[in-house]
Residue, then its C-alpha position, 0 to 999 in steps of 0.5 A: m864219623r861219630i857225628r854222622s852216626r849220631i845224625v843217622a841214629l836220631l833220624v832212625a829214632a824219629i822214623l821209628a817213633v812215627v811208625s810206633d805211634a802209627a801202630y797204636a792208631e786204630m780205625a774202627n771195624g766191626t760192631y761196638q756197644f756203648d751204654f749212655s745210662g747214667i752219663v746223659s739222659l734220653w727219655d722215652i715216656s711210653g707207658n701208662y699214667s693216672g692223674g686228674i684234671g679237675p673232677f676228671t680222673i684219667e687213665i691214659s696210655i702213651t706211646e712215644e715215637p722215635s721222632g718225639k711225637l706222642t700218641g695214645n688213648g685211655t679212659f676217664d671218670v667224672e662223678g661216676l660217668n665213664g668215657d673214653v679218651t678218644a684222641l691223644s697227641g703231643s710231643i716231648m721236646g727241649s733238652s734231654a736233661k730237662p725235657q718238656v711234654a705237651m699233650d692234647m687230649r679229647m674225651s667223650g662219654t655218655g651216662n648218668l651225671q648227678g641224675v641227668n642222662a648226659k653227654v660230657t666232653l672235655s678237650a684239654n691242652m696240657h703241658y708238663k715238665l719232666n722231673s727226673a729226680d721225682d720220676e714225674l711229669d710235674h708242674p702241669t698247666g693247661s686250658g680246655t673246654v668242658t661241654i655237658k649236653e642233657l640228652s633228653t632236652g638237647k640243651s648244653i652248656s659249655q665253658s672254656g678257660t685256663f685250668r686252675r693249677s690246684v686242680l691238676t695232678s702230676l703224672r708218675l713216670p712208668s717204672d721202666s722210663t729211666g732216661g737210660w739208653a744205649v747205642s749199637l754201632t757197626l762200622t766198615p772202614n774204606g780208606n779213611s772213611y766209614t759206612g755203617t749202621a746204628s741203632v738206639e735202644t731206650s730204657t723201655g725197649a723202644t728202638a730206632d735205626f740209623t744210617v752211618t757215615g764217618t771219617y777217621d783222623s789218624a793224628a788224633d786217633t779218633s773218628k767222627i761219626a754221623m748217625v741219621g735216621a727217622a729219629g733225627k741225627l746224632d754226631l759222635v766223636i769216638s775212639t776204639s781199642g779192640a772191641m771197646l768203644n769210647v765216646e769222646s762227645a755226642k750231640g744232636k737231636i733224637f727222640g725229640q730231645t737235644l743231646k750234648y755230651p759232655a755237657q757245657 
């Protein structure tokens, strides 16, 4: 009888242990917030910039779309002749830890250039590296074409080539472009699956919306979440406790940048 009692006790203990473990397991249900700032960067470089391409002083405004595409406009000055940056396009790309920026700029202006009534145009294809330590788009390189047309005679001269590094300036990032960002995640469980929505907000206040699907692993007490939207796709492994969200891992490509947390 003692042996049987001991066996029963062991069986009961084993069953209770399973029930107890299961009681701590928790599917996500509701809305959760997680701030990635200081953990892994995501850059929105929207804002105003000042810099130079040779004798051209430029003032430009850049808007970054959730896809990572860049648009903008601005003005320029070359030896007292003022004009407009009539077109600006480009993209931010690469790892969010060390992103790179490519921009095509088209400029045109008419006025007095060293005593000559002239039209000046510049097409510039520029490339920068984002330096988070110095808060700059630095190491500029590029090429382009400058055309000067004397309006009284119709004569013009044009020169194309690669810009000398010494005549290019870095571009200071806007003060609110810090690489910080946060996720708001709303999950509705259905069995061991999820549906839901999510949004990402960058340090500049830009937002992107996502549709969410996912599954729950009760043994590991974690959930795999897929966020898909116009900004790209981000895969998360999460655990929850009450209203708290813990992100075990994050990887994907949003805002034109590849993300990996924890970093390998």
